[in-house]
C-alpha positions in Angstrom: -23.3 22.0 13.3 -20.9 24.6 13.3 -17.0 25.3 13.8 -15.5 27.1 16.8 -12.5 29.4 16.1 -10.3 30.6 19.0 -8.3 33.5 18.6 -7.7 37.4 19.1 -8.3 40.1 16.3 -5.2 41.0 14.3 -3.7 37.6 14.9 -3.4 34.5 12.8 -7.0 33.8 13.8 -7.5 36.3 10.7 -6.6 33.8 8.0 -8.8 31.1 9.5 -11.9 33.1 10.1 -11.6 34.5 6.2 -11.4 30.8 5.0 -14.3 29.8 7.2 -15.9 33.1 5.9 -15.2 32.1 2.4 -16.7 28.5 3.0 -20.1 29.9 4.1 -19.6 27.4 7.0 -21.4 28.4 10.2 -19.2 29.1 13.1 -18.5 31.1 16.5 -15.8 33.6 17.0 -14.2 32.9 20.6 -12.1 36.0 21.8 -8.8 34.9 23.3 -7.2 38.3 24.3 -3.3 38.4 23.8 -3.2 41.6 25.8 -4.6 39.7 28.8 -2.6 36.9 28.0 -5.5 34.4 27.8 -3.7 32.2 25.3 -1.9 31.0 28.7 -5.0 30.4 30.5 -5.8 26.8 31.9 -9.0 27.2 29.8 -7.1 27.8 26.4 -4.1 25.2 27.6 -6.9 22.6 27.3 -7.4 23.3 24.0 -4.0 24.1 22.5 -1.6 23.0 25.0 1.0 25.1 23.3 -0.6 28.4 24.1 -0.9 29.5 20.3 -3.5 30.7 18.2 -5.7 30.0 16.7 -7.3 26.9 17.4 -10.3 25.4 15.4 -12.9 23.3 17.0 -14.4 21.3 14.3 -18.0 20.2 14.3 -17.0 16.6 15.5 -15.4 17.9 18.3 -11.6 17.4 17.2 -9.4 20.3 17.7 -6.9 21.7 14.7 -3.9 24.1 15.5 -1.7 25.7 13.2 -3.0 28.5 10.9 -1.5 26.4 8.1 -3.2 23.1 9.0 -6.4 25.0 9.6 -6.3 26.4 6.2 -5.8 23.3 4.6 -8.7 21.2 6.9 -11.2 23.8 5.5 -10.0 23.7 2.1 -10.3 20.0 2.1 -13.9 20.2 3.9 -15.3 22.6 1.3 -13.7 21.5 -2.0 -16.8 23.4 -3.5 -15.3 26.5 -2.0 -12.5 26.1 -4.4 -9.9 27.4 -2.1 -7.1 25.2 -3.5 -6.6 24.0 -6.9 -7.4 20.4 -7.7 -5.7 17.5 -5.8 -2.8 16.1 -7.5 -2.3 19.0 -10.0 1.0 20.8 -10.5 -0.9 24.0 -9.3 -1.7 22.4 -6.1 2.1 21.5 -5.4 2.7 25.0 -6.0 0.1 26.0 -3.3 1.7 23.6 -1.2 5.1 24.8 -1.5 4.2 28.5 -1.1 1.6 27.7 2.0 4.7 25.8 3.8 7.3 28.7 2.8 5.2 30.9 4.5 4.2 29.0 7.6 7.9 28.0 8.2 10.1 31.0 7.0 7.9 34.0 7.9 5.4 33.2 10.8 7.8 32.2 13.3 9.8 35.2 13.0 6.8 37.4 13.5 7.0 36.5 17.0 10.4 37.5 17.4 9.8 40.9 16.1 6.8 41.5 18.5 8.0 39.9 21.5 12.0 40.2 21.1 12.9 40.1 25.0 11.3 36.4 25.0 14.6 35.3 22.9 17.3 37.6 24.6 18.9 36.9 27.8 19.0 39.4 30.5 20.3 42.6 29.6 20.6 41.5 26.0 19.7 44.2 23.3 16.0 43.2 22.6 15.6 46.1 19.9 18.5 44.7 17.8 17.3 41.4 17.7 14.1 43.2 16.5 15.3 44.7 13.8 17.4 41.6 12.8 13.9 39.8 12.7 11.9 42.4 10.9 14.9 42.5 8.1 14.5 38.8 7.8 10.7 38.9 7.3 11.2 41.6 4.5 13.5 39.5 2.7 10.8 36.8 2.6 8.1 38.9 2.0 10.3 40.1 -1.0 10.8 36.5 -2.4 6.6 36.6 -2.4 6.5 39.8 -3.9 9.0 38.4 -6.7 7.1 35.5 -7.8 3.6 37.1 -8.1 2.7 37.1 -11.8 -1.2 37.8 -11.8 -3.7 39.5 -9.4 -3.1 36.5 -7.2 -0.3 34.0 -6.1 -1.7 31.1 -8.2 -2.3 31.7 -12.0 -5.7 29.9 -11.4 -7.0 32.6 -8.9 -8.0 33.3 -5.5 -6.8 30.6 -2.9 -6.0 30.1 0.6 -2.5 31.5 -0.1 -3.8 34.8 -1.0 -5.5 35.1 2.6 -2.4 34.1 4.2 0.0 36.5 2.4 -2.4 39.5 2.7 -2.5 38.8 6.4 1.6 39.1 6.4 1.4 42.2 4.7 -0.3 43.7 7.6 2.5 42.7 10.5 6.0 43.6 11.3 7.1 44.9 7.9 6.1 48.8 8.7 3.6 50.5 6.6 5.9 52.8 5.0 8.2 49.9 3.9 5.1 48.3 2.9 4.1 50.8 0.4 7.9 51.4 -1.0 8.6 47.8 -1.6 5.7 45.2 -2.3 3.3 46.7 -4.5 2.3 43.4 -6.0 1.3 42.4 -2.6 -0.2 45.7 -1.6 -2.6 45.0 -4.6 -3.3 41.3 -3.9 -4.2 42.5 -0.4 -6.3 45.0 -1.7 -8.1 42.5 -3.5 -8.8 40.2 -0.5 -9.9 43.0 1.7 -12.3 43.7 -0.8 -13.7 40.1 -1.2 -17.7 40.1 -0.1 -17.0 37.4 2.4 -13.7 38.8 4.1 -14.2 42.8 3.9 -16.2 43.1 7.1 -13.6 41.0 8.8 -10.5 42.7 7.3 -11.9 45.8 9.0 -12.5 44.0 12.4 -8.9 42.6 12.2 -7.1 45.4 10.4 -8.7 48.6 10.7 -5.8 50.1 12.9 -3.0 48.7 10.6 
């Protein structure tokens, strides 16, 4: 039995698909086009009433939403893939800390940068809001940049945190700013993008970024 991942290219579905690829589990990718607003279709709302992507259908039929929850679920389902440090360890606690930080402090602001008009009243300055939101994301990305001590976020090596962080380097912050301000995260993203299981997905999701 296989997993089914619902999402669009270049979206948060990248993190879930990359984790699936690292596990080696069979899965199908169901394209839900943001450009065509398909995440608001009755068919997708029946899968995730919030209209947010990604969503993952487990082999048992249950649906998991929220990208961080999907990553944690896959790490639990496939401990042999070592997507997280051992349970109960200090390293595991650090992983939870930074995954929660990125999910709570960065991810929600991406929507404001991408769609500022959703958060401004009629006649409001959507572009000013976009600039403020982008600056806020950059501040939080720099916190991640400063905590990196090795090639990956955790001293024990590659984890789902690196997939998540690499994804955020492709969103909202601007290429020139990225290249000038986050050398360690750029190196990390390059390492993630070259992993054999992830390399073709990186090309498919981010080849225009």
